[in-house]
Structure formats: C-alpha cells, structure tokens
N, C-alpha and C positions, 0 to 999 in steps of 0.2 A: 579646467573648471567642472566641476558636476552638476549638470541640470536633466531634469526630464527627457528631452530630445537625447543628452549623451546615453542614459538608461533606456530608452526607448533602442535607439541604435545597437547599442550589445545585445541587448535581449534579443533583437530580431536574428544578429548574430549568429546567437548561441539556441536562438530556437532552430534556424536553418541547419545548424551542426548537429544540433541534438536528431532533427530528421533526416539527412543522410549518413547519418553513422550506424540509426536504429530504429530506421522502416523493416529490417530483416527481424528484430526481435521483436516489434511492436507486431507484427504480424503473427509473431508464435506464440505470442501472450493473446492475443487476441484468439486464437485456434487452440488453444488450449480453454481461454472462458468459455469460445463457444461450443465445446466441445461438453463440455461442463454443465453447463444450461443446456443442453437438449438432450441432457442426462436427465435431468429433476435433479442435477449439484445447486449448489450455495458456492459462491465466492467469499471467502473467509480473509479480510484484511486485515494486516496488522500494521500500526507504525509507531515509533517513539518519535515524543515530542512534537514537534510539529508536521512531518509524515504523515501522521495520520490525518492531514487535509486532504489525502488525495483521493481516499477510503468516501470522505465527507462531501468531497465535489461532484462525485459520480453515485450519490443516493439519494431519495429523499425528495427528488424535483421531477417536476415536469421534463418526460425528454430521459430518464433514467433506468437503467436496469433495475428490475426490484429483487433479484436473488445475490445480492451483497448483502453481507454481516462485516458492519466491524465490532473487532472482537475489542476489550478497553480493561484495563485494569479494574476503571472505577466500577466497574463492571461484579466485582467482589462487595464491592458498599450497597449499590443497589441493590443486588440479589442477598442483602441480608449477611454473607458470609465473615464479614467482619468488617469492625465498626470502627466510622469514619476515623478517630484519635488512632486506632492500631495501624487503619491506612498510611497518615499522614504522619506517620511517627520521623521524626529527623535522624534520631541514632540508627535504629533497627529500620532501613530503608526497605517501603514493602519490596519493590520491583528486584532488589539485590538478595532476596532471602531465598533458599532452595525450594526448588521444585515451585517455582510460580508458574511457568511455563504450563508444565503438567496439572495443574489447578486450572488455570485457566480456561485449555484444553478442555478438561473433564465438565466445567460452565455448559457449554454449551452440547446443542444435539446434532453430532456433526456426523455427519453419514461419507459409507468410503469412497463415492464421485465426486467430493464435495475434493475442490482447489484452496490454496494458502498462495493470498497475494503479501509479501512481507515487503516494509519500507523502510529503509536508512539512509541517510548523508551518508554517515562514516562506517556504516556496514561491520562496525566491532565492538559495538557495547553486548552483555551477556543474554537478556532478555531475547531479542530480534535475534536473534544467534539460535536460541534454545527455541524458539518456536518453529522455525524455519526447520533445525531440527528433529523436531520431534512429528511436524507436519512430515518429514521425509519417512519416515520409522515408520510410520505409523499407514504407509501406501500412497500419499495422495500427490500430485504436482504442486512443486511451486516455485513462484513466482520471484525473484526477488527484483528491486528497483530500488538503485544507489547509485555513487557517485566513484565512478572508478579513482577519477582523479583526485579523491580526497580519501579512498581507501585505501590505496596502493600506497599511500607514503605516511602511515600510520599504525600504530602494533595494534593488534590485537588484545581485549581484554577479557576473550573467554578465557576461560582453563583452559581447551583445548588446543588454543594457539590459531585457530582458525578464524576467518570472515565471515560473513551473511554471502556473498555471491556465491564462495564454494560450493553452500547449500541449493543453487538454483537450478531447475531443469530449464528455465527460462532465467536468461538476465538482461535488465534492461537498464541501460547506463544512462542516468540524467543528464550526463557530461558538466555538469556544475562546476565551479570550480573548487579548488582547497578551501575548507574556510566557509564554505558561502557564500559571502558577501561577493559580489560583482567588481562592482565600479574603487579604481584608486581613486583616493582623495589629495595626494603630493602630502599626505602622512603617514605615521604607521599604522594607522587603522581604511580599513573600507568598508564600503556602506552595498546597500540594497540585494539582500540575501534571494539567490533566484530557485531556491529546492522546489518550493511551491507551486512556482511556475511551470516549471520544467514537468514535475510528478503531474501536474493536473494536466498538462498536454496529454501528456505518455496515457494515463486513465481515458481522458476523453476520445483519445484516437482512437485508444483497445475499445469502448462501448462504440463507438460508431462502425470499427468493424466488424465487432460481434455482431452486430445487428444488419449488418451485408449480409455475412456468413449465414446466420439462423434463414431469412430470405429466402436467399440463393439454396439453401435447402430444405425449405418449404416446412421448416420447424416455428414454430410458435416463437412469438419474439416480446417477452415478459417488460413492457417499457410503460412507465405510469403516462399518462394522457392528459390528465386532467378531468375526465369523466370518472364522478366519484363513484358509480355502479363498477366501471371497469377497474379501477384502480382499486377497489375494495377486492373483487375477485381474483387479481391476481396476486393481493398481499396473503389471502388467504390458502391459497395453493403453496404458501412456503411459511407457514404461520406456526411459531415458535422455535424459527432457524435463522431469521432474518431481525 
C-alpha cells in the first residue's frame, strides 16, 4: 500500500542517508559559500527544470541569505534580449542553441569572487554542463548538486561526453533514486519525486552553516530579518547583482 505514512517513513530514511553520507560535502559547500560572502561575492544558482527550486527556497524570505542570485533563461525575455515567441519556439528550442551558457553568463554582473551552484538531478544535459564548465573556465568555484544514483546509469547528452559532477569543486549527492520517484506502487509506475525535498534540505543546511561560520569569524551576516530598513540596506549592497 502507498500512503502518507509510507512516504513519510521512506523520506525520513532518505534524509538520514543524505545526512550521514553527505554531511562532509555540505560542510565543504558551506565553507565555499561563506568565503564567497565574506569577500563580498554572490552565489549564482542555476538549475534545470524543478532543480531551480533549490535557489528559490533560500532567497527572498525572512531568514534567507541575501547575496544569492538565481540565473534564469527567462531573463533573456525579461531583459529584452529575445522575444517571447523566439524563446518559446518548439522547433528551434532556445536552450539547445549554441553559446546560450555564455550569453546567459554575460547577462549578469559577475565578479571574480562569486561562486556557482549548478543543480541537475540527472546531470547529463547540455546547458547545465555548459554553465558549470564556463564558470570553471572563468576561475569561479563550482558546487554541483546531483543524484549520483541517477547520473551514473545515464549517458551524457553533452558533446564532450562529460557529466555535471565532473565539473564540481564540491559535489553534493542528493541521494535520490534513479528517475527521482521514490515509492513503488506494485505497477510499472513509481510515485512521489523527492529531489526537491533533498535539494532544499541541502540548501537550508548549507545556509545555516554559512551563518554559523560568518558569526564565528566576526563577519557581517547578510540575512533578511523582516525589518524593512535593515533588509533594504542589505539588498542595496548587492544592487544590480542579485
């Protein structure tokens, strides 16, 4: 039988696996992120599909770190670079066009001290690999969040044959199952995708440790508190970059 309790029990098991196996990598992630923030840098987050949720979960809410910027391909439209019609072309798919990663990178005010967090459950698709590769080429630290159970049994779709995890200075395995869905149903179908839960746990754990590190080191902690004057002042320090 598949029900809420079965899901809850299996998710808790998965979270325990994630914590036990990845706590050292989450600590490395937090260290890189804290060093970035302490030096005035911004954390650029790019994810494919639902993976963008990692960035959404840790931005623009009370208790969230301010210097986090979500890179979105839709910014090509909102910034007037391409039309909505061109962006949504079903034949000449926008994200599969040449040099999209470089064009996306060039949309933003990116500094040498910035780091990149690139998320993809499969870790095999072209654009996420291009973003990670480009960030490395430009001297940025790169953190990868992926499912190793998934990526290791799939072929890369990138011309290089490489996979996303190969570009990480830090690689955090979200420990999700191949295909993402967790629960067996007694049929060919499985249900209840869990990468968002795992990714958000990784992100919030990282953020908590980043604040801890900054406090330990006597550095400014750029977190939203809900106080309008405070939050506006913190955001102003990163104007045009987040």
